[in-house]
N, C-alpha and C positions, 0 to 999 in steps of 0.2 A: 427552401422554399424561393421559388422567382419572384424577383423584383416586379411590383405593379400586376400582382395576382388579379384574377377577374373580381375578387371580391372588393378590390381598390376601384375598380371601374363600373361599367354599369352592368346592371341587370335587366333581365326582362321585366318591361313595364316601367322602366325608370324614363323621364323625361331627357332627352338629349338636350344639352347646352347649344347654344348659337355658338358659330367661329366665322372669323373673316380672315381668311388665307388666300395669298397669291397665287394666281393660276400660270400656268406657263404661257397663256398670251398677256400678260402683263396686268389682267384685272385683277380685282379681288372679289372671291366668292363665300357669300355666307349661308348658311342652312337656311337662314330666312327668306333667301333668294327663291327657295323651292315651294315658299307656303300655298302654291296654286297646283301643286303635285298631291297624288295619293299618297307619295312617300318619297324616300330617298335611300339607296343603296350605297352605303359608306364603306369604302374598301381601304384599309391601309397596306399601301403597296410600294413599289421601290422600284430602282433600274437594275440593280446588281444580283438580286438575289435569284439563284436557280428557281426556286420556288414560284416566286413572282413573274418570272420569264416564262415559265412553265403555264402558268394562268392566265399569260397577258392576253391571248386571243379569245379565251373564255371570258374573260371579263369585257372586251369589247363586244363579243356576241351578246351576252348579257344585257349590255347598254341597248344594243340594237334591238332585243327582243322587250325589254321593258320598259325604256324611256317613253315610247309612243303609249304605253299603258298607264303611265303615271309615275312610275318607278325608275327614275335614271339613276345612273353610276355618278358617284364623285368620288374619285380616287386620291389618295394624301399620300404623300411621302414623310413619315414620321422620322426617317434617319439624319444623323448630323454628318453632313458631307465633309467635314472636316475628318472624320474616321473613315468615312468611304467617299471619297472623290467622285466616283460615278455615280453617285446620288447626288450631285451639284445640282442646283437650280437650271444651270446652262447646260448640264446634260440631261435634266429633265425636260427642258424644250426640245433639244435633239430628237429624245426618244418619243416623245408625244407625235412630232411632226412626221417622224420616220414609219411610225408604227399606225399612222392617221387615227389616233385616237377620237373618239366620237363624245368624249365626257371632260369635265374639267379635271387636270391633275396639279393638285396645289402641294405647297410645301410647307409643312408645319414648323418652322423655322424654329421658333421657341421650344418645340417639343413639349407643348403642353395639352394638346389635344389629344392626341393619342394615350396620353396617361388618363385624361379625363375620360376617355371610353373604356380603359383598360386593355386596350391593345398590347399584345405581346409579341406578335409574328407579322412577317409581311409573306404572302398576305393575309389580313384578318379583316373579316365582313362585320357590319352592323347593319342590320335591315330596320329602317325608322317608319312609322307608319306616320300619316299626319291626321292628328287628331284635333280641328280647332286652331290651327297653325302651331299645335306644339307637337313635337316629333318624339314619339315612343317608341322604344327600343321593343323589336318584335323577334328577332332573331340574331344571335351572335356566334360565329363558327368560321367555317371552311365553305369553299364553294363547292366541291364534291367529294367523291371519296377515292379519287385517283389523280392525284397531280401530275404523273409520270406520262400517263396515255389518256389522252381525252377519250379514245374508241373503246377503254375499259372501264368507264365509269359506270357503276351500277345505281349511284345515290346520289342525284342531283339536289344537294342541300338548299342551296341557295334559290334556286330556281323553282325548288318545291314550297321554299319558306313564300316567296313573294307570290307564287300560283295562289298559295291557299289564301293570302291577304287578300286577294283580286277575287276570292270566291266568298270574301267574309268569314272566314275561318282564322283560327289560330294557326300558327306553322307547327308542324309537329315532324322531328324535333324542334325544340326553339333555341337550342344550345347544341353545338358540335366542339369538338376539339379544332384550332385552327393549327394549320401545318405549314411551316415555314421556317425562313431565316428570323433569327432574334432582331429585335429593334437595335439600332446600335445608337446609342445615347452615352455620352462622356462622363454624365451622372452616375452611371449604374457601376 
């Protein structure tokens, strides 16, 4: 059994805890900063993982598409930079600048937030809906069904989930399997 299996993280309908993590621009970002939004797309991702790299432009595109509709992306790097130097805070700042990230890119330095969420991979998506300034988990999983080739995607799980919420509907499916690299944690 994998450590931090989904049963030890959030399930659909759970209230997400607030966090306060350092952004690549030096500020700190909290979930509560988004209390005026419809919701938030939290994506655990990183620099080094080939899956995260393959999805990087799609994450930027998702933010560009949905931030103006009330669902901005907040990216969180859960990896220990001592285990993966490419995922250091300095390298995160370089990557965000080079790729023109349109969203915050936060470091889960204490590696507590990803455990609370139950993230196991990079990338791993959690769509949260704002209900009276409480963020409720609505979708957990992957971005789409083809990390290798965006041209061959047939199921856009993340976009479909957010579009359903914007229509006042529940995502279907509300859970998919996250595909990506395992999170690098010394404690594992």
